[in-house]
C-alpha positions, -999 to +999 in steps of 0.1 A: -170-116+171-169-085+178-146-068+212-157-035+224-136-019+251-141+016+270-108+028+253-129+054+227-134+056+188-105+062+168-110+066+131-077+074+118-041+061+128-007+083+130+023+063+135+044+087+151+047+118+155+078+123+140+067+109+106+030+132+108+016+103+085-018+083+083-005+050+074-023+024+059+000-008+044-009-035+025+011-062+006+005-063-033+007-102-028-026-113-027-019-135+006+006-119+038+032-148+033+041-173+060+063-167+086+097-176+071+091-173+042+116-143+019+139-144+053+168-138+031+152-115+000+170-133-025+162-156-048+183-182-069+157-202-087+150-201-126+117-205-125+098-179-153+067-174-127+077-155-099+071-172-059+036-176-043+032-144-028+055-118-052+039-099-083+060-092-116+071-055-118+044-036-138+055-025-175+043+010-181+030+004-216+013-027-202-019-010-194-035-045-187-014-050-162-013-015-149-050-015-145-052-047-125-027-030-101-046-001-098-081-022-089-056-039-066-050-009-050-086+005-049-096-031-029-065-021-001-082+012+001-117-003+006-105-028+029-088-004+050-117+019+050-140-010+065-112-022+092-110+016+104-149+020+105-162-010+111-127-032+125-110-007+152-137+012+163-155-017+175-121-015+197-114+014+206-086+040+205-052+031+203-045+065+225-007+076+223+002+039+207+017+046+175-004+023+152+004+009+117-021-012+093-010-042+070-036-047+046-041-082+029-068-089-009-073-129-011-067-130-054-100-132-064-104-098-043-138-111-025-122-115+012-094-089+028-081-088+063-062-064+087-035-069+107-026-034+129+013-037+150+012-005+178+042+005+193+035+021+234+050+047+247+080+036+265+080+047+308+093+083+301+063+090+278+087+086+245+076+062+214+106+036+212+124+037+178+097+027+150+110-005+137+100-046+136+120-051+168+099-027+194+064-034+176+038-057+190+008-072+170-026-060+181-052-067+163-066-088+133-098-076+114-115-098+086-137-089+064-161-099+030-152-074+003-189-090-016-207-076+005-190-055+021-190-066+058-165-069+085-174-107+098-145-112+131-121-092+151-087-108+172-072-095+197-034-107+194-001-102+209+034-110+213+061-088+195+065-097+157+088-126+149+117-116+140+128-122+103+099-134+095+080-112+069+057-094+088+091-078+103+101-071+069+066-051+060+072-033+090+110-020+088+101-017+046+068+008+047+083+025+083+119+038+061+091+041+028+070+068+049+102+089+061+112+093+027+078+104+023+081+127+054+108+143+033+091+146+004+060+158+015+070+176+055+033+176+076+014+157+046-007+122+054-004+092+037-020+056+032+007+034+023+000+006+008+034-019+000+038-052-024+068-074-031+081-081-066+108-106-078+132-082-106+166-089-115+195-092-091+222-058-092+257-071-096+253-108-093+259-134-128+235-161-145+199-154-140+197-148-105+164-123-092+159-111-056+126-091-041+123-054-040+090-039-021+070-014-038+056+014-019+022+036-030+016+061-007-015+081-017-028+113+002-053+108+028-069+140+022-063+147-016-044+177-006-004+162-004+012+143-030+009+106-045+037+092-042+052+057-056+085+045-041+107+015-044+121-002-012+154-026-008+140-047+022+159-054+054+186-081+043+204-097+075+227-066+084+213-042+059+186-021+067+158-012+047+160+017+025+149+035-004+162+033-039+139+056-058+106+075-049+084+094-075+056+118-074+027+108-096+003+137-086+012+169-075-008+178-046-045+184-046-044+168-087-068+145-078-089+171-078-083+184-109-100+176-141-074+172-162-054+151-143-017+159-156+010+130-151+041+137-159+042+101-179+032+089-211+004+063-201-017+066-163-002+042-134-018+022-113-022+051-088-043+070-114-061+043-120-074+037-084-080+073-076-103+067-105-123+037-092-122+062-058-148+083-071-170+057-080-189+039-109-219+073-115-187+096-114-181+103-153-144+099-167-114+112-155-093+132-179-053+123-174-031+148-197+006+136-202+031+145-219+023+125-249-013+132-252-047+124-232-055+097-218-093+088-201-101+065-175-134+051-161-143+061-133-155+030-108-139+004-130-110+022-138-106+009-173-084+028-196-086+045-232-070+071-255-093+105-252-117+107-289-095+135-295-067+114-301-059+098-335-062+054-328-083+053-301-072+025-279-094+007-252-075-013-221-091-035-202 
């Protein structure tokens, strides 16, 4: 059922004028973790497989995994657009609230959901500190991706549960947004977050931990594309950015060839090529180790024909 209100229409969400960021957070995991999962964000098991909801880090030279991660980013961006245009627009504008959308895509890429959390201004008209403890759940948009259509829009209420995975995601994205603002003042970003199981630092044995990876795609293409690694909040430790990399320079996504500083194209580059659509020509990507082509629409990566030993990666 669609819900409507007389508030007006909105096609963008701004998370706080201080951050000046257009945010679209999304987990790389295929589903939203249940309440209470990863509460301590530290794992001690010896299994070779990540727990449900976690992903493995993508090795830069594993182009098959790079392609899959890029396809996921493309699906998340697609879901976000639908949630705004066919979901949030049916409810109306958030007014002076700060809004953060969180997106989940199912493992097969056939359906998705977007949860919007928000912060309301205080009595003095100012927004509260942007963190999970001051946020509230607002809206849930469910959709099909094959074919593309929104199937349900539900109004939510209540605070974000303390210690929940949702709270972890909110705090992870907010700290990433602040670092993105520092790197590119005034730029607008779509922020997509995912969580990976990695070897624990400073521990004996084979323990593992959870780290957040946030892909910040320029909302209008005029800004840079960024990739950030975040240590999520844990007990009394706040979330903290541990690494931030500029993947594409400002407006680079409109160039041909696109220039990158890494030896091979990464997930954001694959997603950018797919966003051009199936009918666009392949995107040439120039790296320090040679030229690559990424098929628009499908994201297939291969060595450019000018390079010896052409290699194709699905």
